[in-house]
N, C-alpha and C positions, 0 to 999 in steps of 0.2 A: 538336362536339369537346368532350371531357370535360375539365372544369377541375379541377385538384387544388390544394390548399393547398401553399404553399412549405413545405419541411421545417422551417425555423426557426420559421415561424409556427405550424405544428402542434405543435412542441415547446413553444413558449411557451404556446399554448392548453392543452396538457395540464398544463403546470406550474401555470398560473393556476387551472385547474379543480381540480387536486389541493390547492392551497393553500386554495381556497374551501371544498372539502368538509371539509378538516381544521379550518378555522376554524369552520365551522358545527357540527361535532362537538364541539369545545371549548366553543363558546358554549353549546350545549344542555346539556353536562355541567356547566358552571359555573352555569347557570340551575337546573338540577335540584338541585345541591349547595346553592345558596342557599335554595331553596324547602324542601328537606329539613331544613336547619338552622333555618329558621323554624318548621317544624312541630315540631321537637324542642324549640325554645324554648317554644312554646305548651304542649307536653306537660309541661315543667318547671314552668311557671307554674301549671298546673292542679295538678301535684303539690305545689307550694308552698302553694297554697290549701288543699288537703286537709291538709297538715302543719300549717298555721296552725289549722285547725279542731281538730286533735289536741292542739296545745299549749295551747290555751286551754280545753279541757274540764276539768271537775273530776273528781275520782275517782269520784263516783257517777253520772256521765253516760256514755252510750254513744256511740260514733262511728257515724254514719250509714253505711248499706251502700254508697252511691255513693262516699263518701270512703275507706272501707275498701278498696273495689275499686281505686281509683286508687293508693293507697299500696302495695298488694300486687302489682300487675301491672306495675310498672316494673322490669324485670329486665335491661335493656340498657344504660342510661346510668350511668356511674360518678358517684357524688355524695358530697359531704362536707357534712353539716349542722352548722354551728357555732351552738350554742345561746347564749343571752344570757349564761349563766354561764361560757362558755368551753369547755364540754365538746363532744365530737365524737360524731357518729353517721355511720357509714359505710355506703354502700349500693353493691352491684355492684362491690366492690373486693377481689377475692380475694387473699390473701397479705399484706394490710396490716392491722396491728392498730391498734385505736383507742388504744393506748398508745404507739405509735411516733410521737411528736410531730414529730420531724424529717422523717420521710417524708411525713407528712400535710401539713405546711406546704409542702413542695416541690410536692406534688400540688395543693394549693390555688393556688399561684402559677401552675402550668401550666394548671389549669382556668380561672383568672382571665384568662389570656392567650387562651384559646379562646372563652370566653363570659363575658358580664358576670354577676357574682353577683346572685342574686335576694334582696332583703330581704323577710323574712317579718314583717309588722307587724300589729298589731290596735289600732285606735284610737290611732294614732301611737306606740304602744309597740313597740320592736324585740324580737321573740320569738326570731329566729334568722336566720342568713344561709346561703343555699344556694349552694355552689359545685358546678358540674357540668362534666364533660368531654364530648368528642364520643363518641358510641357507636362500637362496632366497625365497623358498616356506614358510618357517616359518615367515619370515618378511611380506610376503604378506598376510598370514593368520592373523597375528597380527593386521593388519590394516583393515581387513575384517568387524569386528563389527562397527568400525568408518564409513566405507563406507556405511554399511547397515543402520546405524542411519541417515546418511546424506540423503540417498535415501528415507527413511521413512519419514524424516522431510520435504523433498521437495514434496513428495507425499501428505503429510498432508497439506502443505501449498496450494498445488493445489486444494485439496478437500475443504479447508476452503474458499478460494477465489471464487471457484465455487458456493458453497452454499451462500456465501455472495452476490455475483453478482446476483444469482437466486432470493434471497430474496429481494434485491434491485429492481429487475425487476418486481417481484410480487407486491411490494409496489407502484411502478410507474403505473402499470396497475390498481391497486386498486384506486390510487388517480385520475388517468385519467377517470376511470369509474364513480367514485363519482362526479367529475367535470361535466362530460357530463349529468349524471342524474340530477344534480342540475340545470343545464342550461335547461334541458327538463322540470323539475318541475316549474321553474320560468316562462316558456313560457306561461303556461295556464292562471294564474292570470294576466299576463302582457297583453295578448290579451283582457281580460275582462276589464282592466283598460283603455285601448284605447277606447273601446266602451263607457265606462262611461264618459270619458273626452269629447267625441263627444257630448253626451247628455248634459253635463254641458255647453258647448259652446252655445247651443240653448236656454239656460236659461239667464235671465238678470243678469249676474254676471260680476264682474270686469274682464276684459280680462287678466289682469296680473296674476289672479289666475290660469286660465287655461294654460297660457303660462309657468308658473312655474311648473304646473303638467306635461306639455309636456316635459319640460326639464328633470324632474325626471324620466319620463317614458323612455325618451331617454337614460338616464343614466342606467336604468335597462336593456334596450336593449343592451347596450354596455357591461355590466357585463355578461349578457347571452352569447353574442358572444365570449367574452374572455374565459369563462368556456368551451364553446363548442369546442374550438380549442386546449385545453390542451390534450396532448397525440398524437396529429397528426401534421404533418409538415404543418405549416401555409403558405399561399400564400403571397409572397412579391411583393409590387408594388412601383413605384417611387412616393414619396411625398416630399414636402418641409419640411425639418427637422425643420427649424426655426419656421415655422408656426404651425406645429403639437406640438412642444414643448411648444410654447407660449399658445396654447389652453389648453393643459393639466394643465399647471402651473396656469393659470388664473382661471380655473374652481375651483381649490382648494383654490385659494386666496379669491374668493367670499364667499366660505363656511367655511373659517377658522376664528379663533379668531382675533378680532381687535388688540390684544396685540402683534401680529406677524407682523413684517415688511417684506414685499415681494419685491424682486427686480429681474428683468429679463434683460438680455443684450446679444447681439450677435454681433460678429465682422463681420458678413456677413448678407446681406439682405435675400438671398435665398441660400439653400444648398440642391440639389437633392440627396436623399438617398432612397435605397430600403428598405421599411418597411412594417411590417404588422401593420396597423394604430392602431387598438385596443390594441394589445399587447404592442406596444411601448408606448402608452399613459399610459397603466397600469404600465410600468417600471417607468416613470417619477413620477406618482402619488405615487407609493411605496416609492421611494427614498425621495420625498418631505415629505410624511407622516412620514417616519422614523425620518427625521430631526425635524419635529414638535414634535413628541413624545420625542425626546432626549432633547428638549428645555423646555418640560413640559408646552407647550402652551404659552410661552412668550420668545421673542428673535427676531432674524432676519434670514431669509432664502433667498437664492439667486440662480438662475440658470444662468449659463454663457455658451454661445456656442463659442468655439474657433476652427476655421479651422486649421488643421495641415496636409495638403495634403500628402498622399492620404486619410487621415482620418480626422474626425471632432470629437472633444472632448466636451462632455457635462458635465459640472461641477455643481454638486448640493452641496451647502455649507450651514451649519447651525452653530449656536452659542451655541449648547447644549453641554452636557458633552461628552467627547471624548471616543474613543475606545482604550483599551490597545493594544499596538503594537503586542503582542503575540496572539491577537485574530483576527488580520486583515485577516489572511488566512482562518479562521474558520467561520466567521460570515455569509458566503455564503452557509454553509452546512445546510441541512434540520434539523430543531429542535434546532438550535443554536440561542439564543436570549439573549439580555442584558436587556430585560424588565421583570418586575415581572409577567406580564400576557402577554401571546402571544404564538402562536404555533411555531414561528421561521421559517415561510414558506416565508415571504415577500421577503427577499434578495435571498433566494434560487430560487425563481421564476424569480427574476430580472436576476440572473446569467444565468438561463436557456434560458430566452427569448433573452437576449443580445448575448450570446456566441453560443448556440446551434441553435437558429432560425434565428439570424441575422449575425452570424459569426463575431461578434465584441468582445470587451473586457470590463470588468467592474472590478473596484478595489477601494480600499481605497487609495486615493492620499495622504492624510494627516490627522491626528487626534491628538488632544491635548486638553489642558484646554480651548482654545479659540474656539473649535468646530471641526467639521469634514467635510472634502471634499471628495465626492465620484465622480469617474470619469467613464463615459461611452464613449467608443471609437467605432465609426462606420465608415465604408468606404464610401467615397463620390462616388456617381454614375456618372462617367464621362467617 
């Protein structure tokens, strides 16, 4: 039997390995930086020795070839030589004049922070002081670890978002598969119920009984249709938004507590909108049910349709406890719920149906002690 590492252990191993590799790279870079800095210090001390030789020569003496070579070939390190009389000599500092005392003093302070100044002496007498900064190569090398960490951070962020997106995609496929399987499983007993209802019609029963059974069977068929469409792009057809909204609203009104006051109003008699009928009705039902739950079975709930060309707004209002404003943007996320019991999927389905399938918008219009108003906006088909 082939043994495999647990997924969590494998992820931890990869994380530790990545951390070890990054730490090793940073340690090597830091070691190289310090070594390079020491080498540059040695070069500056050799240059200071050559400069000392130059300063103590008399006018009729000549500088040796080796000292001259050292002085002439330092073209990368910026330097300020402060003579004993206070005069300056600049080297490898383009754009800075030896008369610009203020700029020179600022550079001297900067160089002093980067490297300790070198005193140039002869037999205990101070001839000059050398201030030098880091060369261009050393400065680039100094920021290399920062750039490396930034690249690693960006790479890690890309990997994180890739796996997060991949996980979300897997979850979506799982939910879609479960929904379709549920629709398939409901279909078998539903067909049987249709047959039994036809048999009941042939018996001497109150017709209202079979009519109500037919309504509930129709309801089950609608639920099956809704679940079967999850995970696939639904077909949109033109329907009268006012009529469809009223039907969904009235269905819940008949089956809800008598302690809830229902009201429906529309500023237009007919509004043609491209809809998937079953999914849109599901949206209205979810919003109304959320309002009923927020009121704990007692209060007032209303649906109002307001045309705002080229859109139409459907407002679902309740008198239940409000939603904290910092939660307005999060209540549409899967798993987020204000109920003690619940999966937190209702509003996430509403958002997906409205925005992804119908190209509309859904949001919390207002919420407070007096209740909550949810707004769905869809484009009028004209």
